[in-house]
C-alpha positions as CSV (number, residue, x, y, z in Angstrom):
1,M,23.1,-0.8,103.5
2,S,19.7,-1.8,102.4
3,A,16.3,-1.2,104.6
4,L,14.6,-3.5,106.8
5,R,11.3,-2.8,106.7
6,R,10.3,-5.1,109.5
7,S,12.9,-4.1,112.0
8,V,13.2,-0.4,112.5
9,P,12.1,1.8,114.6
10,L,14.4,5.2,113.1
11,S,15.6,5.8,109.8
12,V,17.5,8.9,109.6
13,V,20.0,8.5,107.6
14,P,19.3,9.4,103.6
15,A,18.7,5.4,101.8
16,T,19.9,3.8,104.8
17,V,18.0,2.1,108.1
18,V,20.0,1.5,111.1
19,D,18.9,-2.4,112.2
20,M,17.8,-2.0,115.7
21,A,14.9,-5.0,115.9
22,G,12.0,-5.7,118.1
23,V,9.8,-2.6,120.6
24,W,11.8,0.1,121.4
25,R,10.7,3.1,123.5
26,S,11.7,6.5,122.9
27,G,14.0,8.6,125.4
28,G,13.6,11.7,123.3
29,V,15.4,14.3,120.7
30,R,19.3,14.6,122.7
31,W,21.4,17.9,121.4
32,G,24.6,17.6,120.9
33,E,27.3,20.0,119.1
34,D,27.1,17.9,116.4
35,G,23.3,18.1,116.4
36,P,20.3,16.2,116.6
37,G,20.1,12.6,117.8
38,L,17.1,10.4,118.8
39,V,17.1,8.0,121.9
40,W,15.9,5.0,122.2
41,E,16.1,2.9,125.0
42,R,14.8,-0.9,125.3
43,G,15.3,-3.5,128.7
44,V,17.7,-2.7,131.5
45,G,20.6,-0.7,130.3
46,E,20.2,-0.8,126.6
47,R,20.4,1.9,124.2
48,R,20.8,3.8,121.6
49,V,21.5,7.1,119.2
50,S,20.2,7.8,115.8
51,A,21.7,10.3,114.7
52,I,18.8,12.7,112.8
53,A,19.9,14.3,109.2
54,Y,17.6,16.5,107.4
55,G,16.5,14.7,104.3
56,G,17.0,11.8,106.0
57,E,13.7,9.1,106.5
58,I,12.0,9.0,109.3
59,G,9.2,5.7,109.9
60,F,8.0,4.0,112.9
61,R,4.6,1.9,114.2
62,V,2.9,2.6,117.4
63,V,2.4,-0.3,119.1
64,G,0.8,-1.1,123.0
65,E,-0.7,1.5,125.3
66,R,0.7,4.4,126.8
67,T,2.6,4.0,130.1
68,C,4.9,6.1,132.9
69,V,8.0,6.0,131.8
70,G,9.0,6.5,136.0
71,A,10.9,9.4,137.3
72,R,14.8,9.3,138.1
73,G,15.5,6.9,136.3
74,N,13.1,4.0,138.5
75,A,10.3,2.5,136.8
76,C,7.0,3.3,137.7
77,P,5.1,0.4,140.4
78,G,2.3,0.6,138.6
79,R,2.8,1.2,134.5
80,V,0.3,3.6,134.9
81,L,-2.1,4.5,131.3
82,V,-0.7,8.2,130.8
83,A,-2.8,10.5,128.5
84,R,-2.0,9.8,124.8
85,G,-1.7,13.5,123.3
86,S,0.5,14.7,126.5
87,G,3.6,16.3,126.0
88,Q,4.5,14.8,129.7
89,A,4.5,10.9,129.7
90,R,4.3,10.7,133.9
91,C,1.6,9.6,135.9
92,A,0.6,11.8,139.4
93,E,2.8,10.0,141.2
94,C,5.7,10.0,139.1
95,G,5.5,13.6,138.0
96,R,5.8,14.4,142.0
97,L,9.0,12.5,142.3
98,D,10.6,13.7,139.4
99,R,10.0,17.1,140.2
100,V,11.2,16.7,144.1
101,H,15.1,16.8,142.9
102,S,14.3,19.6,140.6
103,V,15.9,22.8,139.9
104,A,13.2,24.6,137.6
105,A,10.5,23.8,140.4
106,D,13.5,25.2,142.6
107,G,13.9,21.5,144.6
108,V,17.6,21.9,145.0
109,P,17.9,25.5,146.1
110,D,21.6,24.9,147.6
111,D,23.2,23.6,144.4
112,P,26.3,24.6,144.4
113,R,27.3,24.3,140.6
114,V,27.7,27.6,138.7
115,Y,24.1,28.7,136.8
116,R,24.1,30.6,133.3
117,V,21.8,33.5,132.5
118,Y,20.1,33.2,129.0
119,L,18.0,35.3,127.1
120,A,16.6,33.3,124.3
121,W,14.7,34.1,121.0
122,F,12.5,32.3,119.3
123,G,10.5,34.9,117.3
124,P,10.0,38.8,116.8
125,G,8.8,40.1,120.1
126,L,8.9,36.0,121.6
127,V,12.5,36.4,124.0
128,K,12.6,35.1,127.0
129,V,15.3,34.3,130.1
130,G,15.8,31.2,131.7
131,I,18.8,29.7,133.3
132,T,21.0,26.2,133.1
133,A,23.7,24.8,134.7
134,E,27.1,26.1,133.1
135,E,28.4,22.4,132.9
136,R,25.7,22.6,129.9
137,G,27.0,24.5,127.7
138,G,24.2,25.7,124.5
139,A,22.3,22.5,125.2
140,R,19.5,23.6,126.6
141,L,19.0,26.2,124.1
142,R,19.0,24.0,121.5
143,E,16.8,22.0,123.4
144,Q,14.4,24.7,123.6
145,G,14.4,25.9,120.1
146,A,16.2,29.0,120.7
147,V,16.5,30.5,117.4
148,A,19.0,33.0,118.6
149,F,20.2,33.1,122.1
150,S,23.1,35.4,124.3
151,W,24.1,35.0,128.0
152,L,23.4,37.2,130.4
153,G,25.1,36.7,133.5
154,R,26.6,33.7,135.5
155,G,26.7,32.9,138.9
156,P,25.0,30.8,142.2
157,L,21.7,29.4,141.6
158,M,19.7,31.4,143.5
159,A,21.6,34.8,142.2
160,A,20.3,33.3,138.2
161,R,16.7,32.8,139.7
162,R,16.8,36.6,141.2
163,C,18.1,38.4,138.2
164,E,14.9,35.9,135.7
165,E,12.4,37.4,138.2
166,L,14.4,41.3,138.2
167,L,13.8,40.9,134.0
168,R,10.1,39.8,134.5
169,A,9.3,42.4,136.3
170,A,11.2,45.5,135.0
171,L,10.9,44.8,131.4
172,G,9.0,42.1,131.2
173,V,10.3,39.2,130.0
174,P,8.9,36.3,130.7
175,D,10.6,32.7,131.3
176,R,8.3,30.5,128.8
177,I,7.3,30.5,125.5
178,S,4.6,27.9,124.6
179,Y,5.7,25.6,121.7
180,E,2.6,26.2,119.9
181,Q,4.0,30.1,119.7
182,K,7.4,28.4,119.0
183,R,6.1,26.3,115.9
184,A,4.1,29.1,114.4
185,I,6.8,31.6,113.4
186,R,9.2,29.2,112.7
187,A,8.7,29.1,108.8
188,A,8.7,33.3,108.5
189,L,11.8,34.2,111.0
190,P,13.5,37.3,110.1
191,G,17.4,37.3,109.2
192,A,20.2,37.2,111.6
193,E,21.0,40.4,112.1
194,E,17.1,41.7,113.1
195,R,17.4,38.4,115.4
196,A,21.0,40.0,116.9
197,G,19.6,43.2,117.2
198,E,16.5,42.2,119.3
199,V,18.7,40.0,122.0
200,A,21.4,42.9,121.6
201,G,18.6,45.3,123.3
202,V,17.1,43.3,125.5
203,H,20.6,42.0,126.8
204,A,21.4,46.3,127.0
205,R,18.7,46.8,129.1
206,A,18.9,44.3,131.5
207,V,22.3,45.2,132.5
208,A,21.2,48.4,132.9
209,L,18.1,47.8,135.2
210,A,19.0,48.6,139.2
211,G,18.9,45.4,141.4
212,W,21.1,43.2,139.7
213,P,22.0,40.4,142.3
214,E,25.1,41.3,143.1
215,S,26.8,37.2,143.3
216,L,25.5,37.7,139.8
217,A,28.8,38.8,137.0
218,A,27.2,39.9,133.6
219,L,28.1,38.4,130.6
220,G,28.5,40.9,127.3
221,C,26.0,40.1,124.2
222,D,27.2,37.5,122.6
223,V,24.7,36.3,120.4
224,V,24.7,32.6,119.2
225,D,22.0,31.8,116.4
226,H,20.7,28.0,115.6
227,A,18.7,28.7,111.8
228,R,21.0,26.3,110.0
229,V,21.6,24.2,113.1
230,F,18.1,23.6,113.0
231,G,17.2,23.7,109.2
232,L,15.0,26.1,108.9
233,P,15.9,28.3,106.0
234,G,13.6,27.8,103.6
235,L,11.4,25.7,105.6
236,G,7.5,26.1,104.6
237,P,4.7,26.9,107.1
238,A,4.0,23.5,108.3
239,D,0.4,22.6,107.4
240,G,-0.5,20.5,110.9
241,V,0.6,19.0,114.4
242,V,1.2,15.7,115.4
243,A,-2.3,15.6,117.9
244,E,-1.1,12.4,119.6
245,L,-0.4,8.9,118.6
246,V,-3.1,6.3,118.8
247,P,-1.8,2.3,118.8
248,E,-0.8,0.5,115.2
249,G,-0.8,4.4,114.1
250,V,2.8,5.6,111.6
251,V,4.4,7.9,111.5
252,A,6.5,8.1,108.1
253,G,8.1,10.8,106.0
254,R,11.4,13.4,105.1
255,V,13.3,15.3,108.1
256,L,13.1,19.0,106.6
257,A,14.1,20.6,110.3
258,A,14.4,19.8,113.8
259,A,13.9,22.6,116.4
260,G,13.9,21.4,120.3
261,P,11.7,18.3,120.3
262,D,10.1,19.2,117.3
263,L,10.7,17.5,113.9
264,H,9.2,19.0,111.1
265,L,8.4,16.0,108.4
266,G,7.4,16.2,104.8
267,T,4.8,13.8,104.0
268,G,3.9,11.6,100.6
269,D,1.1,13.3,100.1
270,G,3.2,16.7,100.2
271,R,1.7,18.0,103.7
272,V,4.7,19.4,106.1
273,V,3.7,17.8,109.3
274,V,5.5,18.5,113.1
275,L,5.7,15.8,115.1
276,D,6.7,17.3,119.1
277,T,8.7,13.6,120.0
278,R,7.6,14.2,123.5
279,L,4.9,12.5,122.5
280,M,6.3,9.1,121.8
281,S,8.0,8.5,124.9
282,G,5.6,6.1,126.8
283,W,4.7,4.0,124.0
284,G,6.2,1.0,122.5
285,L,7.8,1.6,119.0
286,V,8.8,-0.5,115.8
287,G,9.6,0.4,112.2
288,A,7.9,1.3,109.7
289,A,9.2,2.3,105.8
290,P,8.5,5.7,104.8
291,G,5.9,4.4,101.8
292,D,4.3,2.2,105.2
293,G,1.1,4.5,105.7
294,G,2.8,8.2,105.8
295,V,1.1,9.4,108.6
296,T,-2.1,8.0,110.3
297,V,-2.1,8.9,113.0
298,P,-4.4,12.1,114.6
299,V,-2.9,15.6,113.1
300,R,-4.3,19.2,114.5
301,A,-4.1,22.7,112.8
302,L,-1.2,24.8,114.8
303,R,-3.1,27.1,116.7
304,G,-1.1,30.0,116.2
305,R,0.1,32.3,118.9
306,R,-2.3,31.3,121.7
307,P,-0.1,29.7,124.7
308,D,-0.4,25.9,124.5
309,P,-1.7,24.6,128.2
310,Q,0.2,21.3,128.0
311,D,3.5,22.9,127.4
312,Q,5.9,22.3,130.3
313,L,8.0,25.0,132.1
314,F,10.6,25.5,129.2
């Protein structure tokens, strides 16, 4: 298939480009059982997914300004301009509406679904506790970029919440780890055995705690490792992170790895640049071939292991 330079927001299959003419908006990375894909949306109800293949090329150019994406499937009535460097492309009002029914914000305390508590590992000493609806399986862990994880318990929402609180108070296990911390360690991970061992150690201490919620069933430790799913073996350290997108800016390169919302891209000048795909939301995007300028948007240095206030709840 030949490359269609003018009309494609993304090429992620080696030597091919999917024909998606015109201006599209990014719906972010979606992690299925068969790997990651970028969601593209246009108009009313038109939606496509481009599978992300490691070694494939990505290329897009930014058009217009960044506007609020709305909330819960509803457009922002004012099409408010939002900050270019934020991972959240919502105005204050739409952000408030989006969180009204958010489980993460305890907006649905009577949710009848079964929830699972998990332990997620991102690097040495970087283990967090969290919850996800059982029906979602491990998707939430892939969306966060968890290199390894194990289930810890299952039961009602509020029991799962109490378990989170118990681990924070008794073991000091946090419920969030910043993306800056995750990025800083991805290219220098210990082996799978060491990763699994740290998860198993925290799991053993957690299930032995007094005060375990009665309605939460403990689950045995069974560590799932995502290093190969993310393309991390052999990944080199990142030289920088896209700070923000700008009108007419170009991002183009070869996909080396993907973890959570992050794409690690090899650029034409030999750099490895991390693109947080959350920055793509709210912009109009059109196609750019890999040779059409590389990365012309602002790129900053990694901030090491310091927390990033821009990061979301998870």
